[in-house]
N, CA, C and O atoms as a GROMACS GRO file, in nm:
protein
  616
    1MET      N    1 -10.972   2.167  -0.531
    1MET     CA    2 -10.960   2.276  -0.437
    1MET      C    3 -10.824   2.343  -0.460
    1MET      O    4 -10.721   2.275  -0.463
    2SER      N    5 -10.823   2.474  -0.476
    2SER     CA    6 -10.698   2.546  -0.499
    2SER      C    7 -10.636   2.589  -0.367
    2SER      O    8 -10.705   2.607  -0.266
    3ARG      N    9 -10.507   2.606  -0.371
    3ARG     CA   10 -10.432   2.646  -0.251
    3ARG      C   11 -10.448   2.796  -0.229
    3ARG      O   12 -10.448   2.874  -0.324
    4ARG      N   13 -10.463   2.835  -0.103
    4ARG     CA   14 -10.474   2.976  -0.068
    4ARG      C   15 -10.340   3.045  -0.082
    4ARG      O   16 -10.237   2.988  -0.044
    5LYS      N   17 -10.338   3.164  -0.135
    5LYS     CA   18 -10.216   3.240  -0.150
    5LYS      C   19 -10.178   3.301  -0.015
    5LYS      O   20 -10.262   3.356   0.056
    6THR      N   21 -10.048   3.290   0.018
    6THR     CA   22  -9.998   3.347   0.143
    6THR      C   23  -9.906   3.464   0.110
    6THR      O   24  -9.864   3.477  -0.005
    7PRO      N   25  -9.874   3.548   0.206
    7PRO     CA   26  -9.782   3.660   0.181
    7PRO      C   27  -9.642   3.611   0.140
    7PRO      O   28  -9.568   3.684   0.074
    8PHE      N   29  -9.607   3.490   0.181
    8PHE     CA   30  -9.474   3.438   0.148
    8PHE      C   31  -9.462   3.395   0.002
    8PHE      O   32  -9.351   3.387  -0.050
    9ASP      N   33  -9.574   3.368  -0.064
    9ASP     CA   34  -9.568   3.327  -0.204
    9ASP      C   35  -9.498   3.431  -0.291
    9ASP      O   36  -9.416   3.396  -0.376
   10ASP      N   37  -9.530   3.557  -0.272
   10ASP     CA   38  -9.468   3.664  -0.350
   10ASP      C   39  -9.319   3.677  -0.316
   10ASP      O   40  -9.238   3.701  -0.406
   11ILE      N   41  -9.284   3.663  -0.190
   11ILE     CA   42  -9.143   3.673  -0.149
   11ILE      C   43  -9.062   3.561  -0.213
   11ILE      O   44  -8.954   3.586  -0.268
   12ILE      N   45  -9.113   3.440  -0.207
   12ILE     CA   46  -9.043   3.326  -0.265
   12ILE      C   47  -9.030   3.343  -0.416
   12ILE      O   48  -8.925   3.313  -0.472
   13LYS      N   49  -9.134   3.389  -0.482
   13LYS     CA   50  -9.129   3.411  -0.626
   13LYS      C   51  -9.024   3.516  -0.661
   13LYS      O   52  -8.951   3.500  -0.759
   14ASN      N   53  -9.014   3.624  -0.582
   14ASN     CA   54  -8.912   3.727  -0.605
   14ASN      C   55  -8.772   3.672  -0.589
   14ASN      O   56  -8.683   3.704  -0.668
   15ILE      N   57  -8.750   3.588  -0.487
   15ILE     CA   58  -8.620   3.527  -0.465
   15ILE      C   59  -8.584   3.436  -0.582
   15ILE      O   60  -8.471   3.439  -0.630
   16GLU      N   61  -8.680   3.355  -0.627
   16GLU     CA   62  -8.655   3.266  -0.741
   16GLU      C   63  -8.618   3.347  -0.866
   16GLU      O   64  -8.527   3.310  -0.939
   17ASN      N   65  -8.689   3.457  -0.890
   17ASN     CA   66  -8.659   3.542  -1.006
   17ASN      C   67  -8.520   3.604  -0.995
   17ASN      O   68  -8.448   3.611  -1.094
   18MET      N   69  -8.482   3.650  -0.874
   18MET     CA   70  -8.348   3.706  -0.855
   18MET      C   71  -8.240   3.602  -0.881
   18MET      O   72  -8.139   3.630  -0.945
   19MET      N   73  -8.261   3.479  -0.831
   19MET     CA   74  -8.165   3.372  -0.853
   19MET      C   75  -8.152   3.339  -1.001
   19MET      O   76  -8.041   3.317  -1.051
   20GLU      N   77  -8.264   3.335  -1.072
   20GLU     CA   78  -8.262   3.309  -1.216
   20GLU      C   79  -8.179   3.415  -1.288
   20GLU      O   80  -8.096   3.382  -1.373
   21ARG      N   81  -8.200   3.542  -1.254
   21ARG     CA   82  -8.125   3.651  -1.319
   21ARG      C   83  -7.976   3.643  -1.286
   21ARG      O   84  -7.893   3.665  -1.374
   22MET      N   85  -7.942   3.611  -1.160
   22MET     CA   86  -7.801   3.601  -1.122
   22MET      C   87  -7.733   3.486  -1.195
   22MET      O   88  -7.621   3.501  -1.245
   23LEU      N   89  -7.799   3.371  -1.202
   23LEU     CA   90  -7.741   3.257  -1.271
   23LEU      C   91  -7.728   3.285  -1.420
   23LEU      O   92  -7.631   3.243  -1.484
   24GLU      N   93  -7.825   3.354  -1.476
   24GLU     CA   94  -7.821   3.391  -1.618
   24GLU      C   95  -7.703   3.483  -1.647
   24GLU      O   96  -7.634   3.466  -1.747
   25GLU      N   97  -7.679   3.580  -1.558
   25GLU     CA   98  -7.566   3.672  -1.575
   25GLU      C   99  -7.432   3.598  -1.564
   25GLU      O  100  -7.335   3.635  -1.629
   26LEU      N  101  -7.428   3.494  -1.482
   26LEU     CA  102  -7.306   3.415  -1.468
   26LEU      C  103  -7.290   3.311  -1.578
   26LEU      O  104  -7.186   3.248  -1.589
   27GLY      N  105  -7.393   3.294  -1.660
   27GLY     CA  106  -7.387   3.196  -1.768
   27GLY      C  107  -7.406   3.053  -1.721
   27GLY      O  108  -7.358   2.959  -1.785
   28VAL      N  109  -7.477   3.036  -1.609
   28VAL     CA  110  -7.501   2.903  -1.553
   28VAL      C  111  -7.643   2.861  -1.583
   28VAL      O  112  -7.737   2.939  -1.563
   29ASP      N  113  -7.660   2.738  -1.631
   29ASP     CA  114  -7.794   2.685  -1.655
   29ASP      C  115  -7.857   2.653  -1.520
   29ASP      O  116  -7.805   2.569  -1.446
   30SER      N  117  -7.967   2.717  -1.487
   30SER     CA  118  -8.028   2.700  -1.354
   30SER      C  119  -8.090   2.563  -1.335
   30SER      O  120  -8.125   2.528  -1.222
   31GLY      N  121  -8.106   2.484  -1.440
   31GLY     CA  122  -8.164   2.352  -1.428
   31GLY      C  123  -8.064   2.246  -1.387
   31GLY      O  124  -8.104   2.133  -1.357
   32GLU      N  125  -7.934   2.280  -1.385
   32GLU     CA  126  -7.832   2.182  -1.350
   32GLU      C  127  -7.738   2.240  -1.246
   32GLU      O  128  -7.716   2.361  -1.243
   33PHE      N  129  -7.684   2.153  -1.160
   33PHE     CA  130  -7.590   2.196  -1.059
   33PHE      C  131  -7.515   2.074  -1.007
   33PHE      O  132  -7.561   1.960  -1.024
   34ASN      N  133  -7.402   2.096  -0.943
   34ASN     CA  134  -7.330   1.990  -0.874
   34ASN      C  135  -7.365   2.001  -0.727
   34ASN      O  136  -7.315   2.091  -0.659
   35PRO      N  137  -7.449   1.912  -0.676
   35PRO     CA  138  -7.496   1.927  -0.539
   35PRO      C  139  -7.389   1.896  -0.436
   35PRO      O  140  -7.308   1.805  -0.453
   36VAL      N  141  -7.392   1.972  -0.328
   36VAL     CA  142  -7.310   1.946  -0.211
   36VAL      C  143  -7.405   1.953  -0.093
   36VAL      O  144  -7.480   2.049  -0.079
   37VAL      N  145  -7.402   1.852  -0.008
   37VAL     CA  146  -7.490   1.848   0.108
   37VAL      C  147  -7.405   1.860   0.233
   37VAL      O  148  -7.312   1.782   0.252
   38TYR      N  149  -7.436   1.956   0.318
   38TYR     CA  150  -7.370   1.970   0.446
   38TYR      C  151  -7.475   1.958   0.555
   38TYR      O  152  -7.590   1.998   0.535
   39GLY      N  153  -7.438   1.904   0.666
   39GLY     CA  154  -7.533   1.890   0.776
   39GLY      C  155  -7.465   1.822   0.892
   39GLY      O  156  -7.343   1.827   0.905
   40PHE      N  157  -7.544   1.759   0.977
   40PHE     CA  158  -7.488   1.688   1.091
   40PHE      C  159  -7.579   1.574   1.128
   40PHE      O  160  -7.696   1.570   1.090
   41SER      N  161  -7.524   1.481   1.203
   41SER     CA  162  -7.605   1.372   1.257
   41SER      C  163  -7.576   1.362   1.405
   41SER      O  164  -7.472   1.410   1.452
   42VAL      N  165  -7.666   1.302   1.478
   42VAL     CA  166  -7.648   1.286   1.622
   42VAL      C  167  -7.643   1.137   1.652
   42VAL      O  168  -7.734   1.062   1.616
   43SER      N  169  -7.537   1.096   1.718
   43SER     CA  170  -7.520   0.956   1.755
   43SER      C  171  -7.620   0.920   1.863
   43SER      O  172  -7.643   0.998   1.955
   44ARG      N  173  -7.680   0.802   1.853
   44ARG     CA  174  -7.778   0.759   1.953
   44ARG      C  175  -7.717   0.662   2.052
   44ARG      O  176  -7.782   0.625   2.150
   45ASN      N  177  -7.595   0.619   2.029
   45ASN     CA  178  -7.529   0.525   2.119
   45ASN      C  179  -7.455   0.604   2.225
   45ASN      O  180  -7.365   0.683   2.193
   46GLY      N  181  -7.490   0.585   2.349
   46GLY     CA  182  -7.421   0.655   2.456
   46GLY      C  183  -7.458   0.802   2.458
   46GLY      O  184  -7.573   0.839   2.434
   47ASP      N  185  -7.359   0.885   2.485
   47ASP     CA  186  -7.383   1.029   2.491
   47ASP      C  187  -7.402   1.084   2.350
   47ASP      O  188  -7.335   1.042   2.257
   48PRO      N  189  -7.495   1.181   2.336
   48PRO     CA  190  -7.516   1.240   2.203
   48PRO      C  191  -7.390   1.312   2.156
   48PRO      O  192  -7.328   1.387   2.231
   49GLU      N  193  -7.353   1.289   2.032
   49GLU     CA  194  -7.239   1.356   1.970
   49GLU      C  195  -7.283   1.406   1.834
   49GLU      O  196  -7.361   1.341   1.765
   50MET      N  197  -7.231   1.521   1.795
   50MET     CA  198  -7.262   1.573   1.663
   50MET      C  199  -7.147   1.541   1.568
   50MET      O  200  -7.031   1.555   1.606
   51HIS      N  201  -7.180   1.499   1.446
   51HIS     CA  202  -7.082   1.463   1.345
   51HIS      C  203  -7.111   1.544   1.219
   51HIS      O  204  -7.227   1.556   1.178
   52ASP      N  205  -7.007   1.598   1.156
   52ASP     CA  206  -7.025   1.669   1.031
   52ASP      C  207  -7.053   1.571   0.919
   52ASP      O  208  -6.996   1.461   0.915
   53LEU      N  209  -7.140   1.610   0.828
   53LEU     CA  210  -7.167   1.534   0.707
   53LEU      C  211  -7.115   1.616   0.590
   53LEU      O  212  -7.128   1.738   0.589
   54LYS      N  213  -7.058   1.550   0.494
   54LYS     CA  214  -7.019   1.620   0.372
   54LYS      C  215  -7.029   1.522   0.258
   54LYS      O  216  -6.967   1.416   0.261
   55PHE      N  217  -7.105   1.557   0.158
   55PHE     CA  218  -7.123   1.470   0.043
   55PHE      C  219  -7.123   1.557  -0.081
   55PHE      O  220  -7.193   1.658  -0.087
   56GLN      N  221  -7.046   1.518  -0.180
   56GLN     CA  222  -7.044   1.593  -0.304
   56GLN      C  223  -7.048   1.495  -0.419
   56GLN      O  224  -6.970   1.400  -0.424
   57SER      N  225  -7.138   1.518  -0.511
   57SER     CA  226  -7.146   1.433  -0.628
   57SER      C  227  -7.054   1.489  -0.736
   57SER      O  228  -7.046   1.611  -0.753
   58ASN      N  229  -6.986   1.402  -0.807
   58ASN     CA  230  -6.902   1.448  -0.917
   58ASN      C  231  -6.980   1.448  -1.048
   58ASN      O  232  -6.921   1.462  -1.155
   59LYS      N  233  -7.110   1.431  -1.040
   59LYS     CA  234  -7.194   1.423  -1.157
   59LYS      C  235  -7.288   1.542  -1.159
   59LYS      O  236  -7.353   1.572  -1.058
   60THR      N  237  -7.296   1.611  -1.272
   60THR     CA  238  -7.392   1.719  -1.285
   60THR      C  239  -7.530   1.656  -1.292
   60THR      O  240  -7.554   1.565  -1.371
   61MET      N  241  -7.621   1.705  -1.209
   61MET     CA  242  -7.754   1.646  -1.201
   61MET      C  243  -7.859   1.753  -1.225
   61MET      O  244  -7.836   1.871  -1.202
   62THR      N  245  -7.974   1.710  -1.272
   62THR     CA  246  -8.085   1.803  -1.280
   62THR      C  247  -8.151   1.809  -1.143
   62THR      O  248  -8.134   1.718  -1.062
   63ILE      N  249  -8.225   1.915  -1.118
   63ILE     CA  250  -8.286   1.934  -0.987
   63ILE      C  251  -8.386   1.823  -0.956
   63ILE      O  252  -8.408   1.792  -0.838
   64ASP      N  253  -8.446   1.762  -1.057
   64ASP     CA  254  -8.547   1.659  -1.035
   64ASP      C  255  -8.490   1.527  -0.985
   64ASP      O  256  -8.563   1.447  -0.928
   65GLU      N  257  -8.359   1.502  -1.005
   65GLU     CA  258  -8.299   1.377  -0.962
   65GLU      C  259  -8.261   1.386  -0.814
   65GLU      O  260  -8.185   1.474  -0.775
   66PRO      N  261  -8.314   1.297  -0.730
   66PRO     CA  262  -8.279   1.304  -0.588
   66PRO      C  263  -8.137   1.257  -0.563
   66PRO      O  264  -8.090   1.162  -0.625
   67GLU      N  265  -8.070   1.324  -0.474
   67GLU     CA  266  -7.934   1.288  -0.432
   67GLU      C  267  -7.947   1.194  -0.313
   67GLU      O  268  -8.030   1.218  -0.226
   68PRO      N  269  -7.867   1.086  -0.306
   68PRO     CA  270  -7.880   0.997  -0.191
   68PRO      C  271  -7.833   1.065  -0.063
   68PRO      O  272  -7.738   1.143  -0.064
   69PHE      N  273  -7.900   1.033   0.046
   69PHE     CA  274  -7.859   1.085   0.177
   69PHE      C  275  -7.744   1.001   0.227
   69PHE      O  276  -7.748   0.878   0.221
   70VAL      N  277  -7.640   1.067   0.277
   70VAL     CA  278  -7.522   0.998   0.328
   70VAL      C  279  -7.498   1.042   0.472
   70VAL      O  280  -7.501   1.162   0.503
   71ASP      N  281  -7.473   0.946   0.560
   71ASP     CA  282  -7.442   0.976   0.699
   71ASP      C  283  -7.310   0.907   0.732
   71ASP      O  284  -7.296   0.786   0.714
   72ILE      N  285  -7.213   0.985   0.780
   72ILE     CA  286  -7.083   0.931   0.818
   72ILE      C  287  -7.063   0.952   0.967
   72ILE      O  288  -7.065   1.065   1.015
   73VAL      N  289  -7.045   0.842   1.039
   73VAL     CA  290  -7.024   0.848   1.183
   73VAL      C  291  -6.887   0.790   1.213
   73VAL      O  292  -6.853   0.680   1.168
   74GLU      N  293  -6.809   0.865   1.287
   74GLU     CA  294  -6.671   0.826   1.316
   74GLU      C  295  -6.656   0.796   1.464
   74GLU      O  296  -6.698   0.874   1.549
   75SER      N  297  -6.595   0.682   1.495
   75SER     CA  298  -6.560   0.649   1.634
   75SER      C  299  -6.408   0.652   1.644
   75SER      O  300  -6.340   0.691   1.550
   76ASP      N  301  -6.355   0.611   1.759
   76ASP     CA  302  -6.210   0.611   1.776
   76ASP      C  303  -6.140   0.514   1.682
   76ASP      O  304  -6.027   0.538   1.640
   77THR      N  305  -6.207   0.403   1.649
   77THR     CA  306  -6.141   0.298   1.570
   77THR      C  307  -6.204   0.272   1.434
   77THR      O  308  -6.144   0.206   1.350
   78GLN      N  309  -6.327   0.324   1.411
   78GLN     CA  310  -6.398   0.291   1.287
   78GLN      C  311  -6.467   0.413   1.226
   78GLN      O  312  -6.490   0.514   1.291
   79VAL      N  313  -6.498   0.398   1.098
   79VAL     CA  314  -6.580   0.494   1.026
   79VAL      C  315  -6.699   0.416   0.970
   79VAL      O  316  -6.681   0.316   0.901
   80HIS      N  317  -6.820   0.464   1.002
   80HIS     CA  318  -6.943   0.397   0.961
   80HIS      C  319  -7.011   0.488   0.858
   80HIS      O  320  -7.043   0.603   0.889
   81VAL      N  321  -7.034   0.437   0.737
   81VAL     CA  322  -7.096   0.515   0.629
   81VAL      C  323  -7.228   0.449   0.592
   81VAL      O  324  -7.232   0.330   0.559
   82MET      N  325  -7.336   0.527   0.597
   82MET     CA  326  -7.467   0.478   0.558
   82MET      C  327  -7.518   0.563   0.441
   82MET      O  328  -7.518   0.686   0.450
   83VAL      N  329  -7.559   0.497   0.333
   83VAL     CA  330  -7.607   0.566   0.214
   83VAL      C  331  -7.748   0.517   0.183
   83VAL      O  332  -7.772   0.397   0.173
   84GLU      N  333  -7.840   0.612   0.169
   84GLU     CA  334  -7.978   0.578   0.138
   84GLU      C  335  -7.992   0.566  -0.013
   84GLU      O  336  -7.974   0.663  -0.086
   85LEU      N  337  -8.024   0.445  -0.060
   85LEU     CA  338  -8.039   0.418  -0.203
   85LEU      C  339  -8.172   0.348  -0.228
   85LEU      O  340  -8.175   0.228  -0.257
   86PRO      N  341  -8.282   0.421  -0.217
   86PRO     CA  342  -8.413   0.358  -0.237
   86PRO      C  343  -8.428   0.311  -0.382
   86PRO      O  344  -8.379   0.376  -0.475
   87ASP      N  345  -8.494   0.201  -0.400
   87ASP     CA  346  -8.522   0.145  -0.533
   87ASP      C  347  -8.397   0.104  -0.609
   87ASP      O  348  -8.403   0.091  -0.732
   88VAL      N  349  -8.284   0.082  -0.541
   88VAL     CA  350  -8.162   0.033  -0.606
   88VAL      C  351  -8.133  -0.106  -0.551
   88VAL      O  352  -8.121  -0.125  -0.430
   89GLU      N  353  -8.122  -0.202  -0.641
   89GLU     CA  354  -8.094  -0.340  -0.601
   89GLU      C  355  -7.945  -0.358  -0.577
   89GLU      O  356  -7.862  -0.289  -0.636
   90LYS      N  357  -7.912  -0.452  -0.490
   90LYS     CA  358  -7.774  -0.481  -0.453
   90LYS      C  359  -7.688  -0.511  -0.576
   90LYS      O  360  -7.572  -0.471  -0.583
   91GLU      N  361  -7.744  -0.582  -0.673
   91GLU     CA  362  -7.670  -0.620  -0.794
   91GLU      C  363  -7.633  -0.499  -0.880
   91GLU      O  364  -7.542  -0.509  -0.963
   92ASN      N  365  -7.699  -0.387  -0.861
   92ASN     CA  366  -7.676  -0.267  -0.942
   92ASN      C  367  -7.580  -0.168  -0.876
   92ASN      O  368  -7.563  -0.056  -0.925
   93ILE      N  369  -7.517  -0.209  -0.766
   93ILE     CA  370  -7.426  -0.120  -0.693
   93ILE      C  371  -7.283  -0.171  -0.707
   93ILE      O  372  -7.256  -0.289  -0.685
   94SER      N  373  -7.193  -0.081  -0.744
   94SER     CA  374  -7.051  -0.112  -0.750
   94SER      C  375  -6.979  -0.014  -0.658
   94SER      O  376  -7.000   0.106  -0.667
   95ILE      N  377  -6.893  -0.067  -0.569
   95ILE     CA  378  -6.822   0.016  -0.473
   95ILE      C  379  -6.672   0.004  -0.500
   95ILE      O  380  -6.619  -0.106  -0.510
   96ASN      N  381  -6.605   0.119  -0.511
   96ASN     CA  382  -6.460   0.123  -0.524
   96ASN      C  383  -6.412   0.225  -0.421
   96ASN      O  384  -6.457   0.340  -0.423
   97CYS      N  385  -6.323   0.186  -0.333
   97CYS     CA  386  -6.281   0.281  -0.230
   97CYS      C  387  -6.130   0.284  -0.214
   97CYS      O  388  -6.060   0.186  -0.234
   98SER      N  389  -6.084   0.403  -0.175
   98SER     CA  390  -5.945   0.423  -0.138
   98SER      C  391  -5.944   0.458   0.009
   98SER      O  392  -6.048   0.451   0.075
   99SER      N  393  -5.830   0.495   0.062
   99SER     CA  394  -5.823   0.526   0.205
   99SER      C  395  -5.886   0.661   0.237
   99SER      O  396  -5.901   0.695   0.354
  100THR      N  397  -5.923   0.740   0.136
  100THR     CA  398  -5.980   0.873   0.162
  100THR      C  399  -6.116   0.896   0.098
  100THR      O  400  -6.181   0.996   0.130
  101GLU      N  401  -6.162   0.807   0.008
  101GLU     CA  402  -6.293   0.830  -0.054
  101GLU      C  403  -6.355   0.701  -0.104
  101GLU      O  404  -6.288   0.600  -0.126
  102ILE      N  405  -6.488   0.708  -0.122
  102ILE     CA  406  -6.566   0.596  -0.175
  102ILE      C  407  -6.626   0.643  -0.307
  102ILE      O  408  -6.680   0.753  -0.315
  103LYS      N  409  -6.617   0.560  -0.409
  103LYS     CA  410  -6.685   0.587  -0.536
  103LYS      C  411  -6.795   0.483  -0.551
  103LYS      O  412  -6.768   0.362  -0.556
  104LEU      N  413  -6.919   0.531  -0.559
  104LEU     CA  414  -7.034   0.444  -0.580
  104LEU      C  415  -7.079   0.458  -0.724
  104LEU      O  416  -7.093   0.569  -0.775
  105GLU      N  417  -7.101   0.345  -0.789
  105GLU     CA  418  -7.155   0.347  -0.925
  105GLU      C  419  -7.285   0.268  -0.923
  105GLU      O  420  -7.287   0.151  -0.885
  106LEU      N  421  -7.392   0.334  -0.964
  106LEU     CA  422  -7.524   0.270  -0.967
  106LEU      C  423  -7.564   0.251  -1.112
  106LEU      O  424  -7.564   0.346  -1.190
  107LYS      N  425  -7.599   0.128  -1.149
  107LYS     CA  426  -7.640   0.097  -1.286
  107LYS      C  427  -7.781   0.041  -1.282
  107LYS      O  428  -7.811  -0.050  -1.205
  108ASP      N  429  -7.866   0.098  -1.365
  108ASP     CA  430  -8.003   0.049  -1.374
  108ASP      C  431  -8.044   0.057  -1.521
  108ASP      O  432  -8.086   0.163  -1.569
  109GLY      N  433  -8.031  -0.054  -1.590
  109GLY     CA  434  -8.061  -0.053  -1.733
  109GLY      C  435  -7.963   0.036  -1.808
  109GLY      O  436  -7.842   0.014  -1.803
  110SER      N  437  -8.014   0.137  -1.876
  110SER     CA  438  -7.928   0.228  -1.952
  110SER      C  439  -7.878   0.345  -1.866
  110SER      O  440  -7.787   0.418  -1.906
  111ARG      N  441  -7.938   0.363  -1.748
  111ARG     CA  442  -7.897   0.473  -1.659
  111ARG      C  443  -7.777   0.432  -1.575
  111ARG      O  444  -7.768   0.320  -1.527
  112GLN      N  445  -7.686   0.528  -1.558
  112GLN     CA  446  -7.569   0.505  -1.474
  112GLN      C  447  -7.541   0.633  -1.397
  112GLN      O  448  -7.536   0.741  -1.455
  113GLN      N  449  -7.522   0.621  -1.266
  113GLN     CA  450  -7.491   0.736  -1.181
  113GLN      C  451  -7.366   0.705  -1.101
  113GLN      O  452  -7.346   0.592  -1.057
  114THR      N  453  -7.282   0.806  -1.081
  114THR     CA  454  -7.160   0.790  -1.003
  114THR      C  455  -7.157   0.895  -0.894
  114THR      O  456  -7.186   1.012  -0.919
  115TYR      N  457  -7.122   0.853  -0.773
  115TYR     CA  458  -7.113   0.943  -0.659
  115TYR      C  459  -6.979   0.923  -0.590
  115TYR      O  460  -6.928   0.811  -0.583
  116THR      N  461  -6.923   1.032  -0.539
  116THR     CA  462  -6.799   1.025  -0.462
  116THR      C  463  -6.829   1.073  -0.321
  116THR      O  464  -6.887   1.180  -0.302
  117ILE      N  465  -6.788   0.995  -0.223
  117ILE     CA  466  -6.807   1.030  -0.082
  117ILE      C  467  -6.669   1.040  -0.019
  117ILE      O  468  -6.593   0.943  -0.020
  118GLU      N  469  -6.637   1.156   0.034
  118GLU     CA  470  -6.508   1.175   0.101
  118GLU      C  471  -6.514   1.119   0.242
  118GLU      O  472  -6.611   1.141   0.315
  119LEU      N  473  -6.409   1.046   0.279
  119LEU     CA  474  -6.400   0.989   0.414
  119LEU      C  475  -6.316   1.081   0.502
  119LEU      O  476  -6.215   1.134   0.455
  120PRO      N  477  -6.354   1.101   0.628
  120PRO     CA  478  -6.282   1.194   0.714
  120PRO      C  479  -6.138   1.153   0.745
  120PRO      O  480  -6.047   1.232   0.720
  121PRO      N  481  -6.112   1.033   0.799
  121PRO     CA  482  -5.973   0.994   0.825
  121PRO      C  483  -5.929   0.892   0.721
  121PRO      O  484  -6.006   0.853   0.634
  122GLN      N  485  -5.805   0.850   0.733
  122GLN     CA  486  -5.756   0.742   0.648
  122GLN      C  487  -5.818   0.612   0.700
  122GLN      O  488  -5.816   0.585   0.820
  123VAL      N  489  -5.872   0.530   0.608
  123VAL     CA  490  -5.933   0.404   0.647
  123VAL      C  491  -5.860   0.287   0.582
  123VAL      O  492  -5.794   0.302   0.479
  124ASP      N  493  -5.873   0.172   0.644
  124ASP     CA  494  -5.814   0.049   0.593
  124ASP      C  495  -5.918  -0.020   0.506
  124ASP      O  496  -6.015  -0.076   0.558
  125THR      N  497  -5.900  -0.016   0.374
  125THR     CA  498  -5.999  -0.073   0.283
  125THR      C  499  -6.003  -0.226   0.287
  125THR      O  500  -6.100  -0.286   0.242
  126LYS      N  501  -5.900  -0.289   0.341
  126LYS     CA  502  -5.897  -0.436   0.349
  126LYS      C  503  -5.995  -0.489   0.453
  126LYS      O  504  -6.036  -0.604   0.446
  127THR      N  505  -6.033  -0.405   0.549
  127THR     CA  506  -6.123  -0.450   0.656
  127THR      C  507  -6.268  -0.407   0.633
  127THR      O  508  -6.351  -0.424   0.722
  128THR      N  509  -6.298  -0.351   0.517
  128THR     CA  510  -6.431  -0.297   0.491
  128THR      C  511  -6.537  -0.406   0.488
  128THR      O  512  -6.518  -0.513   0.428
  129LYS      N  513  -6.649  -0.377   0.554
  129LYS     CA  514  -6.765  -0.466   0.549
  129LYS      C  515  -6.881  -0.383   0.492
  129LYS      O  516  -6.909  -0.274   0.542
  130ALA      N  517  -6.947  -0.435   0.389
  130ALA     CA  518  -7.060  -0.363   0.328
  130ALA      C  519  -7.181  -0.454   0.324
  130ALA      O  520  -7.171  -0.572   0.288
  131THR      N  521  -7.298  -0.398   0.361
  131THR     CA  522  -7.424  -0.470   0.352
  131THR      C  523  -7.527  -0.379   0.287
  131THR      O  524  -7.517  -0.256   0.294
  132HIS      N  525  -7.626  -0.440   0.225
  132HIS     CA  526  -7.736  -0.364   0.162
  132HIS      C  527  -7.865  -0.428   0.208
  132HIS      O  528  -7.890  -0.546   0.184
  133ASN      N  529  -7.950  -0.347   0.274
  133ASN     CA  530  -8.075  -0.399   0.327
  133ASN      C  531  -8.179  -0.289   0.325
  133ASN      O  532  -8.157  -0.180   0.378
  134ASN      N  533  -8.294  -0.318   0.263
  134ASN     CA  534  -8.406  -0.223   0.257
  134ASN      C  535  -8.366  -0.085   0.205
  134ASN      O  536  -8.410   0.017   0.258
  135GLY      N  537  -8.282  -0.080   0.101
  135GLY     CA  538  -8.245   0.047   0.040
  135GLY      C  539  -8.136   0.124   0.112
  135GLY      O  540  -8.109   0.238   0.078
  136ILE      N  541  -8.074   0.062   0.213
  136ILE     CA  542  -7.966   0.128   0.287
  136ILE      C  543  -7.836   0.051   0.263
  136ILE      O  544  -7.827  -0.068   0.294
  137LEU      N  545  -7.736   0.120   0.209
  137LEU     CA  546  -7.603   0.063   0.194
  137LEU      C  547  -7.525   0.102   0.318
  137LEU      O  548  -7.509   0.220   0.348
  138ASP      N  549  -7.475   0.003   0.389
  138ASP     CA  550  -7.408   0.025   0.516
  138ASP      C  551  -7.264  -0.025   0.504
  138ASP      O  552  -7.243  -0.143   0.475
  139MET      N  553  -7.165   0.062   0.525
  139MET     CA  554  -7.024   0.025   0.513
  139MET      C  555  -6.952   0.062   0.642
  139MET      O  556  -6.973   0.170   0.698
  140VAL      N  557  -6.867  -0.030   0.690
  140VAL     CA  558  -6.788  -0.006   0.811
  140VAL      C  559  -6.641  -0.024   0.775
  140VAL      O  560  -6.601  -0.128   0.722
  141PHE      N  561  -6.561   0.078   0.806
  141PHE     CA  562  -6.418   0.077   0.779
  141PHE      C  563  -6.342   0.089   0.911
  141PHE      O  564  -6.383   0.163   1.000
  142ASP      N  565  -6.232   0.016   0.924
  142ASP     CA  566  -6.141   0.037   1.036
  142ASP      C  567  -6.049   0.152   1.001
  142ASP      O  568  -6.010   0.167   0.885
  143LYS      N  569  -6.014   0.234   1.099
  143LYS     CA  570  -5.920   0.343   1.076
  143LYS      C  571  -5.778   0.288   1.070
  143LYS      O  572  -5.745   0.189   1.136
  144ILE      N  573  -5.694   0.353   0.991
  144ILE     CA  574  -5.552   0.319   0.988
  144ILE      C  575  -5.488   0.384   1.109
  144ILE      O  576  -5.505   0.503   1.134
  145LYS      N  577  -5.415   0.303   1.184
  145LYS     CA  578  -5.349   0.355   1.304
  145LYS      C  579  -5.217   0.419   1.263
  145LYS      O  580  -5.136   0.358   1.194
  146ASN      N  581  -5.197   0.542   1.306
  146ASN     CA  582  -5.069   0.609   1.282
  146ASN      C  583  -4.970   0.560   1.388
  146ASN      O  584  -4.985   0.589   1.506
  147ILE      N  585  -4.872   0.487   1.344
  147ILE     CA  586  -4.774   0.432   1.436
  147ILE      C  587  -4.648   0.517   1.427
  147ILE      O  588  -4.585   0.525   1.321
  148ASP      N  589  -4.612   0.580   1.538
  148ASP     CA  590  -4.488   0.657   1.542
  148ASP      C  591  -4.370   0.561   1.534
  148ASP      O  592  -4.371   0.453   1.593
  149GLN      N  593  -4.271   0.603   1.460
  149GLN     CA  594  -4.158   0.514   1.439
  149GLN      C  595  -4.030   0.596   1.442
  149GLN      O  596  -4.022   0.701   1.379
  150ASN      N  597  -3.931   0.547   1.515
  150ASN     CA  598  -3.799   0.611   1.515
  150ASN      C  599  -3.726   0.572   1.388
  150ASN      O  600  -3.728   0.456   1.347
  151ILE      N  601  -3.664   0.669   1.326
  151ILE     CA  602  -3.590   0.644   1.203
  151ILE      C  603  -3.442   0.668   1.229
  151ILE      O  604  -3.403   0.774   1.278
  152ARG      N  605  -3.363   0.570   1.196
  152ARG     CA  606  -3.219   0.577   1.216
  152ARG      C  607  -3.155   0.649   1.098
  152ARG      O  608  -3.185   0.618   0.983
  153ILE      N  609  -3.070   0.741   1.126
  153ILE     CA  610  -2.997   0.815   1.022
  153ILE      C  611  -2.866   0.745   0.995
  153ILE      O  612  -2.791   0.716   1.088
  154GLU      N  613  -2.838   0.718   0.868
  154GLU     CA  614  -2.714   0.649   0.831
  154GLU      C  615  -2.612   0.746   0.779
  154GLU      O  616  -2.502   0.707   0.743
   0.00000   0.00000   0.00000
């Protein structure tokens, strides 16, 4: 059974053609891009709160490769990062983090993918707890407390 044509089919095709021409004029291969995902999440604990999401891969990917979904929830004392990694085993995940970003390296046979996730505040990497269950990588970081300090002038 074939799909019925709608009035939107022609509009979408025209937009795709315009994008192809624009990318061609800019010298960009339309089959590859560096994805950036922006959005928000709503906390379900207590009062609803909206949190900004920002994820950028440092790897050029083809459109066919799915980008993992990342959700970052920040409380007064912690940063909670959840990354959706379906079909990735715990043994194939390597995590390296600094106080401002997480670098995930996924290895599966000959394939290797690297992702960078920016963290909103400074976090204490010594207190990080990471778990992997049912394709979800869950990381909890304590925030670094900014302690005001008087400095003596000599």
